[in-house]
C-alpha angles and dihedrals in degrees: 000000000000121000108210119229092237089058089058093046091046092048093055091044092053091043090054092048093051091045090053091047088050091052091051095047100039101027092222139101119265115285107236121245100328115144098212115049114168111234132184095220137052113220138155130187128213112192118188122185123189110220100195093180092058093033090233141122112224110209125194124179122193122196134164107265097229093048093048092048090050092050093048091048092049096046098041098032094231137097113275121207115178094171107055111085090215090067098041096102095049091044090052088067093050094045092048093050093045093052091045091056098038104041130054129170127197122189120194088345096308123113110236121214115224126214113219111231100177145263138262132195119221127170108320096339142076119215117204118195126206132169129203115203128206094032113176117259091232118046115193104159132022128186117192117190116191137163096172109166092352088122088063109034133035090199095054117139121197120195118205122200121182124183127191135151092002090305125115125196127181138193135188120217117197117195123298095023109099108175133065124184121203124186126198 
């Protein structure tokens, strides 16, 4: 499994943004490597980067670990543990299925099938990595449908960021809205 450099850059960018938001909302410094940090908001981020040279879309989803574990437990009726290395393989199956049923991407009117690459837990967040092969060279219209964590929170907000041809567009989906359309 290859982790693409833009995933790493995007991960640290999103980590920095959420840390800054945390500082503003809580007025304290980040709280080490605890898995369960109480937070007054429910937000997820879907970052999609078009890699024209490789003809791929690199997808990274970031969710709070405790929220994601709660959603997986509720949906699949079993305890979810995204932190313990001993459960990583069994959690891979749950995470993959959850993303497959809660995230859909259309490019230029065509549904794109995503390959699940894996997930990692860091600090208070889980990063899930997907890759879509055979992406078109020219992207004019993107529709992202997501209901990540909607089965858990009715105040969930999902932010969508899509980058292609040195252009970046974003959308904010407040529960119950599920679809964002971006045109380039």
